[in-house]
C-alpha positions as CSV (number, residue, x, y, z in Angstrom):
1,M,1.2,61.8,-4.8
2,P,1.4,60.5,-8.4
3,C,5.1,61.3,-8.4
4,Y,5.5,59.3,-5.3
5,A,3.6,56.4,-6.9
6,R,5.8,56.5,-9.9
7,F,8.9,56.5,-7.7
8,V,7.6,53.4,-5.8
9,T,6.8,51.6,-9.0
10,L,10.3,52.3,-10.4
11,F,12.0,51.3,-7.2
12,I,10.1,48.0,-7.1
13,A,11.0,47.3,-10.7
14,V,14.7,48.0,-10.0
15,L,14.6,45.6,-7.1
16,S,12.8,42.9,-9.0
17,F,15.1,42.9,-12.0
18,P,18.1,41.0,-10.4
19,V,15.7,38.5,-8.8
20,Q,14.2,37.6,-12.1
21,A,17.6,37.6,-13.9
22,Q,19.0,35.1,-11.5
23,Y,16.9,32.3,-12.9
24,P,18.2,30.6,-16.1
25,Q,16.5,31.7,-19.3
26,R,18.5,29.7,-21.9
27,I,18.7,26.1,-20.9
28,V,20.4,23.1,-22.6
29,S,19.4,19.6,-21.8
30,L,21.8,16.7,-22.4
31,S,19.6,13.7,-22.1
32,P,15.9,12.8,-23.0
33,H,14.9,12.4,-19.4
34,T,16.3,15.7,-18.3
35,T,14.4,17.3,-21.2
36,E,11.2,15.8,-19.8
37,L,12.0,16.9,-16.3
38,V,12.6,20.5,-17.5
39,F,9.2,20.6,-19.1
40,A,7.6,19.0,-16.1
41,A,9.1,21.7,-13.9
42,G,7.6,24.4,-16.0
43,A,10.6,25.6,-17.9
44,G,10.3,23.8,-21.2
45,D,9.9,27.1,-23.1
46,R,13.4,28.1,-22.0
47,L,15.1,25.1,-23.7
48,I,17.3,26.1,-26.6
49,G,19.1,22.8,-27.1
50,V,18.4,19.2,-26.3
51,S,19.9,15.7,-26.8
52,A,18.9,13.3,-29.5
53,Y,15.7,11.3,-28.8
54,S,14.2,14.2,-26.7
55,D,10.8,13.5,-28.2
56,Y,8.4,14.2,-25.3
57,P,6.4,16.3,-25.0
58,E,5.7,17.2,-28.6
59,A,7.2,20.6,-28.2
60,A,10.6,19.1,-27.5
61,K,10.9,17.7,-31.1
62,A,11.2,21.3,-32.4
63,I,14.3,22.2,-30.3
64,P,17.7,21.9,-31.9
65,I,19.7,18.8,-31.1
66,V,23.1,19.5,-29.6
67,A,24.2,16.1,-28.2
68,S,23.8,12.3,-28.7
69,S,24.2,9.5,-26.2
70,Q,27.9,9.3,-27.3
71,Q,29.0,12.9,-27.5
72,I,28.2,16.5,-26.9
73,N,28.6,19.1,-29.6
74,I,30.4,21.7,-27.5
75,E,30.8,24.2,-30.3
76,T,27.1,24.2,-31.1
77,I,26.3,24.6,-27.4
78,L,28.6,27.5,-27.0
79,A,27.1,29.3,-30.0
80,L,23.7,29.0,-28.4
81,K,25.0,31.0,-25.3
82,P,23.2,29.0,-22.7
83,D,23.0,30.2,-19.1
84,M,22.3,26.7,-17.7
85,I,23.1,23.1,-18.8
86,I,21.3,20.2,-17.2
87,Y,22.9,16.8,-17.6
88,W,22.5,13.2,-16.6
89,Q,25.1,12.5,-13.9
90,Q,25.3,8.7,-14.5
91,G,25.1,9.0,-18.3
92,N,26.8,12.0,-19.8
93,S,30.6,12.0,-20.2
94,A,32.3,13.6,-17.2
95,A,35.1,14.8,-19.5
96,D,32.5,16.6,-21.7
97,I,30.8,18.2,-18.7
98,N,34.2,19.4,-17.3
99,Q,35.0,20.9,-20.7
100,L,31.7,22.9,-20.5
101,K,32.5,24.0,-17.0
102,K,35.8,25.5,-18.2
103,F,33.7,28.0,-20.3
104,G,32.0,29.2,-17.1
105,I,28.5,27.8,-18.0
106,P,26.6,26.8,-14.9
107,V,25.7,23.1,-14.9
108,Y,23.1,21.1,-13.0
109,A,23.4,17.4,-12.4
110,S,20.3,15.2,-12.6
111,K,21.0,12.0,-10.7
112,T,18.6,9.2,-11.4
113,G,17.4,7.0,-8.6
114,G,14.2,5.4,-7.4
115,L,10.6,6.2,-8.3
116,A,10.1,8.7,-5.5
117,D,13.1,10.7,-6.6
118,V,11.3,11.9,-9.7
119,A,9.2,14.3,-7.6
120,T,12.2,15.5,-5.7
121,Q,14.1,16.3,-8.9
122,I,11.1,18.3,-10.3
123,E,10.9,20.3,-7.1
124,K,14.6,21.1,-7.2
125,L,14.4,22.1,-10.8
126,G,11.5,24.4,-9.9
127,Q,13.7,26.1,-7.4
128,V,16.6,26.4,-9.9
129,F,14.3,27.9,-12.6
130,G,12.1,29.9,-10.3
131,T,9.0,27.9,-11.5
132,Q,7.9,26.5,-8.1
133,S,4.3,27.4,-8.8
134,I,4.3,24.8,-11.6
135,A,6.8,22.3,-10.4
136,D,5.5,21.9,-6.8
137,P,1.9,20.9,-7.8
138,V,3.3,18.5,-10.4
139,S,5.5,16.9,-7.7
140,V,2.5,16.6,-5.4
141,Q,0.4,15.0,-8.1
142,Y,3.1,12.6,-9.0
143,R,3.5,11.4,-5.4
144,K,-0.3,11.0,-5.1
145,D,-0.5,9.0,-8.3
146,L,2.4,6.8,-7.4
147,A,0.8,6.1,-4.0
148,N,-2.4,5.2,-5.7
149,L,-0.7,2.7,-7.9
150,R,1.0,1.1,-5.0
151,D,-2.4,0.7,-3.3
152,E,-4.1,-0.5,-6.4
153,Y,-1.7,-3.3,-7.1
154,K,-0.5,-4.3,-3.6
155,H,-2.4,-7.6,-3.8
156,N,-0.9,-8.7,-7.1
157,P,0.4,-12.3,-6.9
158,K,4.1,-12.8,-6.7
159,Q,5.6,-14.1,-10.0
160,D,9.1,-14.7,-11.2
161,L,10.0,-12.3,-14.0
162,F,12.8,-12.1,-16.5
163,Y,13.2,-8.6,-17.9
164,Q,15.0,-8.2,-21.2
165,V,16.7,-4.8,-21.4
166,W,18.5,-5.6,-24.7
167,P,18.4,-8.6,-27.1
168,T,21.9,-8.7,-28.5
169,P,23.9,-9.1,-26.4
170,L,21.2,-10.4,-24.1
171,M,21.1,-7.9,-21.2
172,T,18.8,-7.8,-18.1
173,V,18.6,-5.7,-15.0
174,A,19.5,-6.6,-11.4
175,N,19.5,-4.2,-8.5
176,D,19.1,-0.9,-10.2
177,P,16.4,0.8,-8.2
178,W,14.6,2.5,-11.1
179,L,13.3,-0.7,-12.7
180,Q,13.5,-2.9,-9.6
181,E,11.0,-0.7,-7.8
182,Q,8.6,-1.0,-10.7
183,F,8.9,-4.8,-10.6
184,E,8.3,-4.9,-6.8
185,L,5.3,-2.5,-7.0
186,C,3.6,-4.8,-9.5
187,G,4.4,-8.0,-7.6
188,F,7.2,-9.3,-9.7
189,N,10.2,-11.1,-8.4
190,N,13.2,-10.3,-10.6
191,V,15.0,-13.6,-11.2
192,F,18.3,-11.8,-11.7
193,N,18.0,-9.4,-8.7
194,D,21.0,-11.0,-7.0
195,S,23.5,-10.2,-9.7
196,P,26.5,-8.2,-8.6
197,V,26.2,-5.7,-11.4
198,P,23.1,-3.5,-12.2
199,Y,22.8,-4.5,-15.8
200,P,24.4,-7.9,-16.4
201,V,25.0,-9.4,-19.8
202,I,23.8,-13.0,-19.7
203,N,23.0,-16.0,-21.9
204,V,19.8,-18.0,-22.6
205,E,21.0,-20.9,-20.6
206,Q,21.0,-18.8,-17.5
207,V,17.4,-17.8,-18.1
208,L,16.5,-21.5,-18.6
209,V,17.9,-22.2,-15.1
210,K,15.8,-19.4,-13.6
211,Q,12.5,-20.7,-15.2
212,P,10.7,-17.4,-15.1
213,A,6.9,-17.4,-15.2
214,V,6.8,-14.1,-17.2
215,I,9.2,-12.5,-19.7
216,V,8.9,-8.8,-20.4
217,A,11.1,-6.8,-22.8
218,G,11.7,-3.0,-22.9
219,S,11.2,-2.8,-26.6
220,V,9.1,-1.3,-29.4
221,N,9.8,-4.3,-31.6
222,D,8.0,-7.6,-31.4
223,A,10.8,-9.3,-33.4
224,E,13.1,-8.9,-30.4
225,L,10.9,-11.3,-28.5
226,A,10.8,-13.9,-31.2
227,Q,13.9,-15.7,-30.1
228,W,12.2,-17.0,-27.0
229,Q,9.8,-19.2,-28.9
230,T,12.6,-21.8,-29.3
231,W,12.7,-22.4,-25.6
232,Q,9.4,-24.0,-24.7
233,S,10.8,-25.4,-21.5
234,I,10.6,-21.9,-20.0
235,P,7.2,-21.5,-18.2
236,A,6.8,-18.0,-19.6
237,V,7.2,-19.3,-23.2
238,K,5.1,-22.4,-22.7
239,N,2.2,-20.4,-21.3
240,G,2.5,-17.5,-23.7
241,N,3.5,-15.0,-21.1
242,I,5.8,-12.9,-23.2
243,F,5.2,-9.1,-23.3
244,R,6.9,-5.9,-24.1
245,V,6.7,-2.4,-22.7
246,N,7.7,0.9,-24.2
247,P,11.3,1.7,-23.0
248,D,10.8,5.4,-23.7
249,V,8.1,5.4,-21.0
250,S,9.4,2.7,-18.5
251,H,13.1,3.4,-18.7
252,R,13.2,7.2,-18.6
253,F,13.5,8.9,-15.3
254,S,10.4,11.1,-15.7
255,P,6.7,11.3,-14.6
256,R,5.7,9.2,-17.6
257,V,7.0,6.2,-15.7
258,L,3.5,6.0,-14.0
259,D,2.1,4.9,-17.4
260,G,4.8,2.3,-17.7
261,I,4.0,1.0,-14.2
262,K,0.3,0.7,-15.0
263,T,1.1,-1.3,-18.1
264,L,3.5,-3.6,-16.2
265,C,1.1,-4.2,-13.4
266,E,-1.7,-5.0,-15.8
267,I,0.6,-7.6,-17.4
268,A,1.0,-9.1,-13.9
269,L,-2.7,-9.4,-13.5
270,T,-3.1,-10.9,-17.0
271,T,-0.5,-13.7,-16.2
272,Q,-1.6,-14.6,-12.7
273,K,-2.9,-18.2,-12.3
């Protein structure tokens, strides 16, 4: 009987090995938001290389940097011998990704979208990494928290908003679902929503014409908002309704956006008449 038990144990171990081995164990992330998604999906301890500005969670800061927003260090990545590369489909260079594919490294494309898509991405990564026991509850909680935010702020008054993505050149956001859905959830009407491009470069005169009631900038620097004080004819300036939110929280496609939404919605409550 003991011999039979040992045989069964050995047989199960042999069967289990290829199942476990099919999941990536050495992962490289090529954007800050994909780094956050990997951690959220429960595979952060498998990351061996990340992109610059992968600074959340704290453990991400200790992982070697193998890429920037402009380029990927292919030689460094190859030396790390990854068995999976996760990249940002809309952000990373297609030429760089194709080059990595030539070396036979499996790649996974993270496509950013709307707020609900964060949970879907985490679930999919859980399947890719074999970490569904962590990823699925995280996705469920994210959906629940997002629904709670929608309910909490559904009565926010409608206000015209100008959102400053970048100060020089002056850039705003139009119909990109990621930020647009945040604005709508909080009750804001994006004054440049009808622009034909997702992130239009504009001038101050165009903002003057729109007469926004609130100005918000995705910035960590108050100085980037100082230029607006010259334009007292803008209602947002006249009434002191100029604010900023942390772009690392609000702009990144990750579960942390819930904190950014909370901040933005509280701004909407502060500025209501």
